[in-house]
C-alpha positions, 0 to 999 in steps of 0.5 A: 604216259608222256611217251604215249602222248609223244608218240600220239602227237608224232603220228597223228601230225604225220597221218593228217599232214599240213592244212592250208587255208587261203583265197583262190587266185588262179584255176589252172584247169580241173586238178591244179589251182594256186591259192594265197595263203598269209600272202604266199602263193602255193600251188595245188594239185588235187589229190586222187583225181585227173581231170582232162588237159585244156586242149583235151576233150572236156578239158575246159568244161572240167576247169570251168566246173573248178573255177564256178565252185571256187574261183576268189573262194577261201578254200582248206586244203588238207595236204597229202604230199608234194609232187616232183614239181614242187606242188602240194598234193592235196584234198580240196574243202570249200564252203561248209565242208564240201569236198571238191576233189570228190564233187568233181569226179561225181559229176563227171568232171574228172577221172579217179587217179587210181594209181596215185589213190587206189585206196580212195574208195569214195572216189572209185564209186563216185567214178563208177556212178558217174559213168553209169549215169553218163555224167559230165565227160561220160557222156561221150562215147570213148573218153580218154583218160588224160594220163594215156592223153598226155603220152600220147601229146 
């Protein structure tokens, strides 16, 4: 029984990862923020989405959407990974458990980042709905994926 419990605790911890709770003190763009956790700054990259860069079409609108939801507010971050820049990559929750990554894609404020989150079917579905409804960045005739935009610029 002890072995089963130990295995459950070990794999349960690995599967769910770290959870951070902190106040948002900076919104860089539509998919990167800094939060203050116990007096320490943590830079967070949103998991599963890719928002337009600030100099890209719809970049400022994407950033402003995130600011309007969480700036100076408490968020919960379920950490999924850490990127090569040392940023924690996570799922952002605010205001009674609302999932901001999903809301961003659903409103057409960001793309589903299928390269890194191919199994996130909720994000895929949200993008399809936003695209067919021509919400946010999907109002443009030919929106450019931020990944492609960064490569070109």
